[in-house]
C-alpha positions as CSV (number, residue, x, y, z in Angstrom):
1,M,6.9,37.2,28.0
2,S,5.5,37.0,24.5
3,L,8.8,36.5,22.7
4,V,9.7,33.6,25.5
5,L,6.3,31.9,24.5
6,A,6.8,32.4,20.8
7,L,10.3,30.9,21.1
8,A,8.7,28.1,22.8
9,L,6.0,27.5,20.2
10,V,8.7,27.4,17.4
11,A,10.9,24.9,19.3
12,C,8.0,22.6,19.8
13,K,7.2,23.0,15.8
14,K,10.9,21.9,15.1
15,E,10.6,19.1,17.4
16,A,7.7,17.7,15.8
17,K,9.1,17.8,12.7
18,V,12.2,15.5,13.6
19,G,11.9,12.7,11.1
20,P,9.4,11.7,8.2
21,A,6.3,9.6,9.5
22,A,6.4,6.3,8.9
23,P,3.6,5.3,6.3
24,T,0.8,3.7,7.5
25,A,-1.2,0.8,6.4
26,V,-4.9,0.9,5.5
27,S,-7.2,-1.4,5.8
28,T,-10.0,-1.3,3.2
29,G,-12.1,-3.4,1.1
30,T,-14.9,-5.4,1.4
31,V,-15.4,-8.6,2.7
32,G,-17.4,-11.2,0.7
33,P,-19.5,-14.4,1.6
34,D,-16.1,-16.4,1.2
35,G,-14.7,-14.2,4.1
36,V,-11.7,-13.2,1.4
37,R,-11.5,-9.5,1.7
38,R,-11.4,-7.7,-1.9
39,V,-9.3,-4.5,-1.9
40,A,-9.2,-2.2,-5.1
41,I,-5.5,-1.1,-5.9
42,E,-5.2,1.6,-8.7
43,A,-2.1,1.5,-10.5
44,N,-0.9,4.7,-12.3
45,V,2.6,6.4,-13.0
46,E,2.4,7.7,-9.4
47,G,2.2,4.4,-8.0
48,Y,-0.3,2.2,-6.4
49,K,-3.2,3.8,-4.4
50,P,-3.3,2.5,-1.9
51,D,0.5,1.3,-1.7
52,R,0.4,-0.1,1.6
53,I,-2.7,-2.5,3.0
54,G,-3.1,-3.7,6.2
55,G,-4.6,-6.8,7.4
56,K,-4.9,-9.3,10.3
57,P,-2.0,-12.1,10.3
58,G,-3.2,-15.0,7.9
59,E,-6.1,-13.2,6.1
60,Q,-6.8,-13.8,2.7
61,L,-7.1,-11.0,0.6
62,M,-7.8,-10.6,-3.1
63,L,-6.0,-7.7,-4.7
64,V,-7.9,-6.2,-7.3
65,F,-5.4,-4.3,-9.5
66,T,-6.7,-1.7,-12.1
67,R,-4.2,0.1,-14.3
68,T,-5.5,3.6,-15.1
69,A,-2.6,5.0,-17.1
70,D,-0.2,4.2,-20.0
71,G,3.3,2.9,-19.1
72,D,5.3,0.0,-19.5
73,C,6.3,-0.1,-16.0
74,I,2.6,-0.4,-14.6
75,S,1.8,-2.9,-17.3
76,Q,2.7,-5.7,-15.0
77,V,2.7,-6.3,-11.2
78,K,5.2,-8.7,-9.8
79,T,3.3,-10.7,-6.8
80,P,4.4,-11.3,-3.3
81,D,5.3,-14.6,-5.0
82,G,7.4,-13.0,-7.5
83,K,4.9,-14.1,-10.5
84,L,4.5,-11.4,-12.7
85,V,0.8,-10.7,-14.1
86,D,-0.4,-8.5,-16.8
87,L,-2.2,-5.5,-16.0
88,P,-4.3,-4.3,-19.1
89,K,-5.4,-0.7,-19.2
90,G,-8.7,-0.7,-17.7
91,K,-9.6,-4.0,-16.6
92,P,-9.6,-5.5,-13.0
93,V,-7.1,-8.2,-12.4
94,E,-7.2,-10.2,-9.2
95,V,-4.2,-11.6,-7.6
96,A,-4.9,-13.5,-4.2
97,V,-2.2,-12.9,-1.3
98,T,-2.2,-14.0,2.4
99,V,-1.5,-11.4,5.1
100,P,2.0,-12.7,6.8
101,Q,1.8,-13.4,10.4
102,T,4.6,-10.6,11.0
103,G,5.8,-8.0,8.7
104,E,5.2,-7.3,5.2
105,V,5.0,-9.0,1.9
106,G,5.6,-6.6,-1.3
107,F,4.5,-6.2,-4.7
108,A,5.9,-4.1,-7.3
109,C,5.8,-3.2,-11.0
110,G,7.2,-5.3,-13.8
111,M,10.4,-2.9,-13.7
112,D,10.9,-2.9,-10.0
113,M,10.3,0.5,-9.6
114,I,7.0,1.3,-7.7
115,H,6.4,-0.7,-4.8
116,G,3.2,-1.6,-2.5
117,A,3.1,-4.0,0.6
118,V,0.6,-6.0,2.5
119,V,1.4,-5.5,6.2
120,A,0.4,-7.7,9.2
121,E,-1.2,-5.3,11.8
122,K,-0.5,-5.9,15.6
123,S,-3.0,-7.5,17.4
């Protein structure tokens, strides 16, 4: 009887690991008096933290990037509209973004190796 129970538990655990879980978008930040939500994003050699920012469709965001490590790749961020913005180490840099109506808009390092996204949350 205990062997059957043990096998059933093992089978359940295997079924639970049928594929990688999709990364979820994080809703963070503070809303200012102007209605714009400011989201702090750390840029380092491991990537952007957070790297997925959720928001309401059409919501105005101010992404505040702060580079905390050396590296050519993270010395710039490519905004969703394709502009390259310099990220001086240790100095916050603001990038205005509108949450898309559906799906997501991405941002990336200057070398297009590290990525992040602003994701429309479902209502």
